[in-house]
N, C-alpha and C positions, 0 to 999 in steps of 0.2 A: 448701327442703329437702323430701325425699320423706316424712319423718316427719310433716310438717304436713298431708299429704293423706290423708284417711280414705275417699276415694272414688277408684276407678280403673276403667279399662276392662280387660276380660279380655285375657289374653295371646294368645289365638288367635282373631282375628276371622274372620268369614265373608267371603270375598272373592268379588266378582262383577263382571261387566262393567258399568261405570257407564252411566247413561242418556245416550242420544244421539239423533240424528235417525232412526237405524235400529234402535235398541235401547230398549225400554221396560222399566222396572223396577217390580215390584210386591212388596209385603210382606204376607204373611198373618200377622196377629196371633195367630190361634189355634194354628197349627202352627209359628210362628216361622220361616217359610220365605221366602226371597227368590227371585222369579221374574225371570229375564232373558229377554224375548221379542223375538226378532229378526224383523223384517219380518212382523209379525202371526203369527209361529209357523212360517212357511213355511221359513225357514232355520235354525230350531232354537229350542227352549225349554230353558233350564238352570235347575234348581231346586236350591238349597242351603239347608241348615238347620244349626243349631248342633250337633245330635246325630247328623247323618247322616255316616257314614264316607265314603260315596261320593255324589257328586251325581247327580241324576236328569236325563237328557237325552232329548228326543224332538222330533218334528216334528208339525205339524198344518196343515191346510189354511188358507190365508190367505183368510178371509171378511170382512175388514174390520178396523178398529181394535179392539184388545182393551182394554176398559175395566176389567176385573177378571178375575183368574184365581186359583183356589185348589184345593187338594186337600182331600178329606174326611179324616176321622180314619184313620190308618194308610195314607194315600195310595191308597185303593181306588177313589175316583171323582174325576175331574177336572171342575170346573165352570168354564166360560168365559162371560163376559158381554161382548157386543159392542154392545148397545143398552140404553137406559135401562129397557126393560121385558122383556127376554128373557135367559134363561140356556140354554145348551146343555149337555146331558149326553151324553158319547160313547156310552154303552150304549143308553139308551132315547130319548135326544134329547127328553125331555119331563119336566115336573114334575107331581106329583100334589098337588092342593090338599087339605090335611087339615083346616084350620080357618081362619076369617077373622073379623076384628073391624073394624068401621067406626069410625074415629076420625080426627080432624084432627091431622096431625103436622107440626111445624115441622122437627124434626131428630131423630136417634136416636144413642144410644151403646150399643155391644154389648160385653159382657164374655165372652170365649171360655172362660175358666177355669170360670165358673159357669153359662154358657149363659143369661144374663139380658140382656134388652134394655130400655133406657130410652127411652120416647117422650116428646118435648116437646110439650105441648098448651097451649091457651089463647093469648090474644093476646100476653101478655108472655113466654110460653114457659117459665114457672117452675113449672107443674104437670106433674109427671112421672108417667107411667104405666108401671110395670114389668111385663114378661112373662117367665115362666120356661119354658124348654124342657127336657124330659126324656123320653127313650125315645120320641121321635116325637110327644109331646103338648105342647100349649101351655097354660099356666095363667096366668090374670090375677091379679096381686098387687095389694095396696092402693096406690092412688095417693097421692102426697104433694106438698106445696108447698115450694119453696125460698124462704126468706125473702130478698128482694132489698133492697139498700140504697135508702134514700129518695132519689128524684130529683124535681126540680121539674117537668120536662117528660119523662115517660116516653116512650121510643121504642116503636115497634110491637112489636118483640121485644127484650127486654133480656137475657135469659139465653141465652148462646151455648153450643154444644156444645164449644167450646174451653175453657170453664171447668168442664166436668163430666167426671169419670172414675169408673169403677167398678172396685173392687179388693177382693181378699180379704186381710184383715189379721188375723193370729192366728186364722185359721179362720172369721172372721166377714165377711159381705159389707157393704161400705160404699160409699156414693155420696160422692165428694169434690167439693166445690164451691169453686172459687177465687173468693173474694169480694173485689172491689176497693173500696178507700176512697180518698177524697181526703185530702190532708194538712191539711185545715182542721178546726177544731173539736176534738172529742175523738176523732177517728179517726186514729190514728197511722200506719196503713198497712194493707196487704192481709192477709187471713187465709184459711186453708183450713178450711172447715166440713165435718165428717164426719157423715153421716146413716147410722144403722145400719139397713140394709135386711134385714128378716126375711122368711123364706118365708111365714110366717103372722103376721098382726098388723100394726100400724101402723109406718111408718118414722119414727124419731125422731132428732132432732139429738142427738149424743152427745159430740162433741169439737170444739174450736176450736184451730187451730194458728196462733199469732201469728207473722207474718212481719216486722212492725215496719218495713216499707219499702214502696215502691210501684214499679210498673213491670210488665214482662212476665215471666211465670213459666211453668214447665212442671213436670209432676208425674211422679214415679216411685214405685213401691213395690218395695223391695229388701230381702229377708230380714226382712219384716214391719216395715220402717222406711219412713216416708213421707219421700221426698226431694223437696224443692222447689228448682228451679233458677231463679236470678235472672239474667236476660239481661244487664242493663246492667253489673252488677258481676262477672259471670262466676264467681259463687260459688254454692254449694248449701247449703241448710239441711237438717238432719236432725232428725226427730221420732220419738219412741217413745211411742205412745199408752198404753202400760202404765206409764209413769213419770208418776205422778199428781202434779200441782202443788197441787191443791186437793182438798177433801173433798166438793165439791158434786156433784150429779148430772151437771151439764154440766162436763166437764173442760176446762180451759184450759191449753194447753201452750206453753211457750217452747222454742226449739231445744235439743236435748240438748247440742250442741257448738257452738263458734263457727263461723260460716260459713267454708267453705273451697272452693277451686276443685278441680276434678277433676285428678288427677295427669296431667300431659302424656303423650301416647302418641307414641312415635317409630316412624316407618316408614322402612325402608331407602330411601335415595336421595331421599327427599322431605322430610327434616327432621322437625321436631316438629309434630305435629298440634294445632291450636288446640282448646281445650275448649269453645268457643262453637259447639256443633254441635246439630243438630236432633233433638229427641225425637219418636219416632214413636208416636202413638196411646197415650200414657201407659204404654208398655211398659217393660220393663227393658232395652231394647236401644237402641243409638245407630246412626245411619246417616249416612254421609257421601256426598256426591256423587262422591267419588273411588272408590267401589266397595268400602267396608268396612262391616261391621256388627258391633257389639260388644255384649256384656252389661256392664251396670254392676255393679260389685262394691264391697262394703264392706271396708275394711282395718281390722282390729281393733287391731293394735299401736299405731298413732298415737292411738287413743282412750284408751289407758292413761295417757298423759301429759297428755291434754287434759281428762280427767274425774278430778278430784282426789279427790272423795268416794268412798272405797273401797266403801261400802255401795251407792251408786248405780251405781258402776262394775261391781260384781259382778252386780247385777240386770240391767244392760244386757248384759253378756257372756253370762249364762246363757240369754238369749233368742236368741242368735245361732247360726247354723248351724255354723260352724267355730270353736268357742270353746275347746275343751279345752286345747290347749297354751298359749293365751294366758292362760287362767285359772290354770293351774299356774305359769306364769311370774310372774303377779301375786302369787300366794301366796309364791313364793320371794323376790321383791323386797320384799314387805311384811315378811317375817321377817328380812330382812337388816339392818333398822334396829337390831334387838336391844335395844330399850328397853322397859321395863315399861309405859310410857304407851301403847304401841300394842296391848297385850293385849286391851282391850275391843273394839277394831276387829277384831283377829284372831278373837275369839269370834264376832262378828257374821258375818264372812265364812264361818267354819266352819259356822255354823248355816244360812246360806243354801245352801251347797253340800250339806249333809246333808239339808236339807228336800227338795231335788230328788232326791237319792239315795234317800231313804225312799219318796218317791212312786213311783219306778220299781220298787223292791223290792215294794211293795204291789201294784202293777199286775201284776208278774210272778207274784206268789203267787196273785192272783185268777185269772189265766189258767191257771196250773198246776192249781189246784183245779177249775176249770171243765172242763178237758180230762180230768182223772181221773174226775170225776163223770159225764162223758158228756153229750151233748145232751139237754135236757129238752123236753117238748112246749111249743111256742110260743116257745121261746128263740131268740135270734138267734145266729149264728155268732160265736164269740169270736176276736178278732184278737190275736196276740201283740204286746205293747207294744214299740214301737220304742225302742231305746236310743240316744238322741241324745248328742251330744258334751257336753251339759250335765251328764250323769251322771258325776260325779267320785267314784269309789269309793275304798275304803281302799288298794287296790293302787296306784292312780294317785298318791294322796297320798304313800304310802310311797316309791315308786320315784322320783318326780320332785321331791319337796319335802322330806319329813321325814327320810329317810335321809341326804340330802345336807346338810340343815340341822344335824343332830347332829354332823357332822364339822367344822363351822366353828370356827376358833380365835379369831376376832375377836368372838364373841358370848358373853355370860355364860352359864355352865352353868345358872344358876337360870332364866334366860329360856328356855333350850332345854327344860328339864324342864317349865316352866310351859306352853309351847306344846304339848308332847306331851300333857300332861294336859288341856289345854283341848280338844284334838281328841277325846280319849277321852270327855270330859264331853259334848261335842256329840253324839257317836255314841250315848251312853247316853240323852241327852235325847230322841232320836228313836227309841229302842228298837231300835237297830241293833246286832247282835252284833259285838263288837270282835274282830278277827282277832288270833291269837296273836302274829304278827310285830310288831304295834304294842306289845304288852306287853314283848316281848323287847327292843325298841328302848329302852323306858323303863328296863328293868333294866340293860341294858348301859351306858346313859348314867349311871345312878346309881352303878354299880360303878366306871366309869371315873373319876368325880370323887369317889370314896370317900364317897358319901352313903349308907352302909349302914343307918344308923338310919332314914332316910327310907324306904328300901326295906322295912325291917321293918314300918314303919307302913302302907305301902301294902298289904303282904301280910296284915297282921293285920286290917285293916278291909276286906279284900277289894275294895279299889279296883282291883286287878288280879285279874280273875276266874280261878277255878281252871281248869286245863286240863292235859292230859298233856304237851304241849310245855313249858308253864311249869314243871311239876314237874321235868321232866328238866333244864331250864336251871338250876333252883335246885340240883339235885344237883351239877352241874358247877361251882358256885360255892363248894362246901364249903371248899376250901383257902383261898379269899379271905375268906369269911365263914362260919365254922363253924355258926352257927345256921341257915344255909340248908338244911343237911341235914335237920334236924328239921322245919323248915317244909315241906319237900318231902314228907316221910313223912306229916305230918299232912294235907297236901292230898290225898294218895292214899288215906289211911285214911278220912277223914271223907267224902270224895266218891268212893266206889268207882267210879262211872261218870264221874267228872270233869265232872259237870253240876250246878251249884248249883240248889237248889230255888227256886221263885218267891218264897217268903217271905224267904229269905236275900237274894235279889237286891234285893227291895224295901228291906230293912233296910240293905244295903250302899249302895244308891243314895242313900238319905237321908243316910247318913254321908258319902258321896262329895260330895254337894251342899253339905253343911255345911263340909267341909274345903276344897273346891276351887272355891267360888264365885269368879268372876273378880275380884270386888272385893276379896277377902281372900286370894287365892292366894299372894301374895308374903309376907304376914305369916305364913301357915302354914308356908311353906318356911323362913323365917327361924327360927321356933321350933324346927322339926325339926333344923335345922343346929346351933343353939345347944345343944340337948339332947345331940346326938351329941358335940359337942366337949367338953362337961362330963364 
């Protein structure tokens, strides 16, 4: 079933002429471009990339076999390599030596996103020397040693470039080492060891990803998730290094989800493409000999059913790129159970959502204040915070979850009110101003179920904060609940500006927490209802 696959290939692959005796194919990891070179370029070169609306086509003189071909950033300069020691530039036809280092190198791995190169040194190849490139300069970083498994007769070079990758995960640079173990003794299988590579300071081992099996593997990083592909089983493991399993400095991680294969991809007239395909250079793309290149993508909907712990599920979803509608769907499904036993889980989910919401509001406020105050001497330019899909605001919750939830007939009205108040409690806990339409939703729900005494209690203890829309709504309820008229007038009279003072807010917040702590909310509601009926 498709719902079992949480990995898939993108819908629109890049198509190119596949490799043949007259056509050579090259892939540029930095620009994610595929070069199809026919007859050494004499009969044409076609360049295609995932973001290019139109392909680039040109011809060049045939001066022998092309070993490598790439464009510079923004396709300004084309570099062609025809021999092991020479590169040709079309404009100057020469390179300028800026800086050199003398070092014995076994192999190298380059990360185009961060412009960092790793050089393998020493006899066993496990001492890595990183260099960083920036603005035409090259800086030497602290070298570090990869801890190799113990072997009785070490070969000349044990560490291979096939077992090393460099990637940015959650904004931090990591060296990923695929460490193989035998099935003997206390070594149950291979693991991926992550070394945190800092621009300044020593590179330290920080994470271990347990694969619990042996064989051949390939690595991807997609949406800050480490994906490990197992060749023999044709399945993939998913790891999220922010989901901590232990409290130790060195985090040991098990897969977030059960291993699954990549969703099969169908191509017209050729049937179903097998998922046992080649991973290029640890990138997020896949390449087939038939002339297709895909991006690997994470499907979030299948994760919902596979990750049962709602707290962990919400943490996982909040870190993903396209998460908003899936999160809102999870909230709706969670509330559809309609039992009071799920309220503590609801409270945890609301708090996780509002913590991210509050962090964005604070960042936006800091940016606004910085802009209003103007640039100060020595200060750096302030960037407006990016609102990611993880920011679920009150409007999102009202439109997609709460307003629909209050209309359900198969859920107890006590649970509906408890959920609404739990969301308001969470907003107050993070000092987020509650929007009036949430208060209106509470009042309408109370009136609909004739819980007028409870409404009076909410207003008396200022659980529902004073506002002009709230006062107007109370006036409209006079025919249904006569005391609402006086409550409305008192609200307008006491708070002429409809803004409660800070002391009142603190007092009411304490009373709110006393009344509506999630552990006693149902007992409070029961007391209110019993008093009203008497």
